[in-house]
C-alpha positions as CSV (number, residue, x, y, z in Angstrom):
1,M,23.4,-8.5,12.8
2,L,21.9,-5.8,10.6
3,D,21.1,-8.2,7.8
4,K,18.7,-10.2,10.4
5,L,17.3,-7.3,11.7
6,F,16.1,-5.7,8.6
7,A,14.9,-9.3,7.3
8,A,13.1,-9.6,10.7
9,A,11.4,-6.3,10.0
10,G,10.2,-7.1,6.8
11,A,12.5,-5.2,4.4
12,A,13.5,-6.6,0.8
13,A,16.8,-4.7,1.0
14,W,18.6,-2.6,3.3
15,G,21.9,-0.3,3.3
16,G,23.7,2.2,4.9
17,V,25.6,5.4,4.4
18,A,27.8,8.1,6.3
19,F,25.6,11.1,7.1
20,R,28.3,13.4,5.1
21,R,27.7,11.9,1.9
22,L,24.1,13.2,2.1
23,L,25.3,16.9,2.3
24,P,25.2,17.7,-1.3
25,F,21.4,16.5,-1.4
26,L,20.1,18.7,1.8
27,S,19.3,22.5,1.7
28,T,20.3,24.5,4.6
29,E,16.7,24.3,6.1
30,A,16.7,20.3,5.8
31,L,20.3,20.5,7.3
32,E,19.1,22.4,10.1
33,K,15.9,20.2,10.8
34,V,18.3,16.9,10.6
35,E,20.4,18.6,13.5
36,A,17.6,19.2,15.5
37,L,16.5,15.9,15.3
38,C,20.1,14.4,15.8
39,P,22.6,16.9,16.9
40,R,25.6,15.0,15.6
41,P,24.2,12.8,12.7
42,K,26.8,9.9,11.7
43,T,24.8,7.2,9.7
44,V,21.9,6.7,8.0
45,L,20.3,3.4,7.3
46,A,17.9,3.2,4.3
47,A,15.6,0.3,3.5
48,A,12.8,-0.9,0.9
49,F,9.4,-2.5,1.9
50,P,7.7,-4.1,-1.0
51,Y,3.8,-3.2,-1.5
52,Y,2.7,-4.6,-4.8
53,A,-0.5,-6.7,-4.4
54,G,-1.1,-7.9,-7.7
55,E,-3.4,-6.5,-10.4
56,R,-6.8,-5.0,-9.4
57,P,-9.1,-2.6,-10.8
58,G,-9.7,0.3,-9.0
59,N,-9.4,4.7,-9.0
60,L,-6.5,4.7,-6.3
61,S,-2.9,4.3,-7.0
62,L,-1.7,1.1,-5.9
63,Y,0.5,2.5,-3.3
64,A,-2.7,4.0,-1.5
65,R,-4.5,0.7,-1.2
66,G,-3.4,-0.8,2.0
67,E,-2.5,0.6,5.3
68,D,-0.7,3.9,5.5
69,Y,2.9,3.3,4.4
70,H,4.1,6.1,6.7
71,A,2.9,4.2,10.1
72,V,3.8,0.5,8.7
73,V,7.5,1.6,7.4
74,V,8.1,3.5,11.0
75,R,6.5,0.8,12.8
76,R,8.6,-2.1,11.2
77,L,11.8,0.2,11.4
78,N,11.3,0.9,15.2
79,T,12.1,-3.1,15.8
80,V,15.3,-2.3,14.3
81,C,15.9,0.8,16.4
82,E,15.0,-1.0,19.7
83,A,17.7,-3.7,19.1
84,L,20.3,-1.0,17.9
85,A,19.6,1.0,21.0
86,E,20.5,-2.2,23.0
87,Q,23.7,-2.4,21.1
88,Y,24.6,1.1,21.4
89,P,23.8,2.5,24.6
90,G,23.4,6.2,24.9
91,E,22.6,6.5,21.1
92,S,19.3,7.3,19.3
93,F,18.0,6.1,16.6
94,F,15.3,8.1,14.3
95,P,13.0,6.0,11.9
96,S,10.8,7.8,9.2
97,A,9.4,7.0,5.9
98,D,8.5,9.9,3.6
99,N,8.2,12.6,6.1
100,S,11.7,13.6,7.2
101,P,14.2,16.2,5.9
102,L,16.7,13.3,5.1
103,P,16.6,12.8,1.1
104,E,15.5,9.1,1.4
105,R,16.0,8.0,-2.4
106,E,19.4,9.4,-2.5
107,A,20.3,7.4,0.6
108,A,19.1,4.4,-0.8
109,W,21.1,4.8,-3.8
110,L,24.2,5.8,-2.2
111,A,23.7,2.8,0.2
112,G,23.7,0.7,-3.2
113,I,20.3,-0.6,-3.0
114,G,18.5,-1.4,-6.4
115,L,19.0,1.2,-9.4
116,R,18.2,4.9,-9.8
117,G,15.1,4.9,-12.0
118,A,14.9,7.6,-14.7
119,S,11.3,8.2,-13.0
120,G,13.3,9.2,-9.9
121,L,12.1,6.0,-8.3
122,L,14.2,3.2,-6.8
123,I,13.9,0.0,-8.9
124,L,14.6,-3.1,-6.8
125,P,14.1,-6.5,-8.5
126,P,12.3,-8.2,-8.3
127,Y,9.9,-5.9,-7.0
128,G,10.2,-3.1,-9.5
129,T,9.4,0.2,-8.4
130,Y,6.8,-1.2,-5.9
131,V,8.6,-0.3,-2.7
132,F,8.5,2.2,-0.1
133,L,11.7,4.0,1.3
134,G,12.5,4.4,5.1
135,T,15.5,5.5,6.9
136,I,17.0,5.2,10.1
137,L,19.1,8.5,11.4
138,T,21.5,8.2,14.1
139,G,24.6,9.7,15.9
140,A,26.3,6.2,16.2
141,A,29.2,5.6,13.8
142,L,28.1,2.2,12.5
143,E,30.5,-0.2,10.9
144,L,28.8,-0.8,7.6
145,P,29.6,-2.9,4.7
146,E,31.5,-1.2,1.9
147,R,28.9,-1.2,-1.1
148,S,29.0,1.0,-4.4
149,P,26.5,3.5,-5.3
150,A,23.6,2.2,-7.1
151,P,23.8,2.3,-10.9
152,D,21.3,4.2,-13.1
153,C,18.3,2.0,-14.9
154,P,19.1,1.7,-18.7
155,R,17.4,4.6,-19.6
156,C,15.2,3.0,-21.9
157,G,12.6,6.0,-21.9
158,A,9.6,4.2,-21.2
159,C,8.5,6.0,-18.2
160,R,9.1,9.3,-20.1
161,A,6.8,8.1,-23.0
162,A,4.1,6.9,-20.6
163,C,3.5,10.1,-18.9
164,P,0.5,11.7,-20.1
165,A,1.3,14.9,-18.5
166,G,4.9,15.2,-19.8
167,A,6.2,15.3,-16.4
168,M,9.4,13.2,-17.4
169,G,12.0,15.5,-18.4
170,E,15.8,14.5,-19.3
171,G,16.8,16.0,-16.0
172,G,14.2,13.6,-14.2
173,P,10.5,14.1,-13.0
174,D,8.8,17.6,-12.9
175,V,7.1,17.6,-9.8
176,S,4.8,20.5,-11.0
177,R,3.3,18.5,-13.7
178,C,3.1,15.2,-12.2
179,L,-0.4,13.7,-12.1
180,S,0.0,12.2,-8.7
181,E,0.9,15.6,-7.3
182,L,-2.2,17.2,-8.9
183,T,-4.6,14.7,-7.7
184,Q,-3.6,15.6,-4.1
185,K,-3.7,19.5,-4.8
186,K,-5.9,21.5,-2.2
187,G,-7.7,24.7,-3.6
188,A,-8.7,26.0,-6.9
189,L,-7.4,24.5,-10.1
190,T,-6.7,26.0,-13.4
191,G,-8.9,24.9,-16.4
192,E,-5.8,23.0,-17.6
193,E,-5.4,21.2,-14.3
194,E,-9.2,20.3,-14.3
195,A,-8.9,18.8,-17.9
196,R,-5.9,16.7,-17.1
197,L,-7.8,15.3,-13.8
198,K,-11.1,14.5,-15.9
199,A,-8.7,12.6,-18.4
200,H,-7.0,10.5,-15.6
201,P,-8.3,7.3,-14.8
202,L,-7.4,7.6,-11.2
203,I,-8.6,10.1,-8.3
204,W,-5.6,9.6,-6.1
205,G,-2.0,9.1,-7.3
206,C,-0.7,7.9,-10.9
207,D,0.7,4.5,-12.0
208,F,1.7,5.4,-15.5
209,C,5.3,5.7,-15.2
210,Q,5.4,2.6,-13.0
211,R,3.5,0.5,-15.1
212,A,5.5,1.4,-18.1
213,C,8.6,0.4,-16.5
214,P,9.9,-3.0,-18.0
215,F,11.2,-4.1,-14.3
216,N,7.5,-4.0,-13.3
217,A,6.4,-6.1,-16.1
218,A,5.9,-9.0,-13.6
219,P,6.7,-7.7,-10.0
220,A,6.9,-10.0,-7.1
221,L,4.1,-9.7,-4.7
222,S,4.5,-8.3,-1.1
223,P,4.6,-10.6,1.6
224,L,3.8,-7.7,4.2
225,P,0.1,-8.0,5.1
226,E,-0.1,-4.4,5.5
227,F,-0.1,-3.9,1.8
228,S,-1.7,-7.1,0.6
229,T,-4.8,-7.4,2.7
230,D,-7.7,-5.2,3.5
231,L,-7.3,-3.2,0.6
232,V,-9.4,-0.3,-0.6
233,D,-9.1,-0.3,-4.4
234,S,-11.8,2.5,-5.2
235,L,-13.7,5.2,-3.6
236,E,-17.0,6.5,-5.1
237,N,-19.4,9.6,-4.1
238,A,-21.3,7.0,-1.9
239,D,-18.2,6.1,0.1
240,L,-17.6,9.7,1.0
241,E,-21.1,11.1,1.3
242,G,-22.2,12.4,4.6
243,L,-18.6,12.3,6.3
244,T,-17.2,15.2,8.0
245,N,-13.2,16.0,8.4
246,R,-13.4,13.8,11.7
247,T,-15.7,10.7,10.5
248,F,-13.3,10.5,7.2
249,R,-10.6,10.6,9.4
250,E,-12.2,7.9,11.5
251,K,-13.0,5.8,8.7
252,Y,-10.2,6.1,6.5
253,G,-7.5,7.6,8.6
254,G,-5.1,4.5,8.6
255,R,-4.8,5.1,4.4
256,A,-2.3,7.2,2.9
257,F,-4.9,8.8,0.7
258,A,-6.6,10.3,3.6
259,W,-4.1,12.9,4.8
260,R,-5.5,15.6,2.6
261,G,-8.9,15.0,3.9
262,P,-12.0,14.5,1.9
263,G,-11.9,17.5,-0.1
264,P,-9.5,16.8,-3.1
265,L,-11.0,13.2,-3.1
266,R,-14.7,14.6,-3.7
267,R,-13.3,17.3,-6.2
268,N,-11.7,14.6,-8.6
269,L,-14.7,12.3,-8.2
270,E,-17.0,15.2,-9.5
271,L,-14.6,16.1,-12.1
272,K,-15.2,12.6,-13.3
273,R,-19.2,13.3,-13.3
274,E,-18.9,16.3,-15.6
């Protein structure tokens, strides 16, 4: 049944893991948040949704050009939750995408989805790393197929060599140096941070490590219309001119690059002009 439900929801792959297996990856604060949401968590389901729409020029990261994946993934997972709620009366099912206390990537890896990339990303052939992850948390003890944890990628070093910020260490990515994080940072920047953004080709996000990955040499296109149509590839100063925070959100609020407001985008564009 779950195979059909996730396929109908547009997931390219799914898996499940007993919640207790995620405990080593949860801080005390995260565990408290999980238990506040679901007092007796038993099972976590994880699913991957492809988003690659082909090679298109632009100054926004590929992940941010379609509809906001947070809303899309939760909306699609809700169809699974509704069907499960009918099958398990009295149980609750909580969908989330990148805004949950659950460690989504670890859940996907333990559930046997794809490969564990050295970049910290999930690799799911034929889509490569171009997938969004979502989870469903429940107190229901679902009967799940036995799967081995996902193996590591070959560790070829391509992502590490491609990162201009040196954010890929032996132990995984260093978020404090990640260019994607820097493009989203609010407030004052150091001189070094400004220099890194000036040299960066994008004003939001970063695709260096993904483009370098051999599994992304010829990724399959996303079949999901939310990520393959009505794309915003670039933003220029004229696109943001005169917009207040409210009108910016009215115009771009359905996009993943909008959550910080127009400030970081304007700053990053201005740095390109200096």
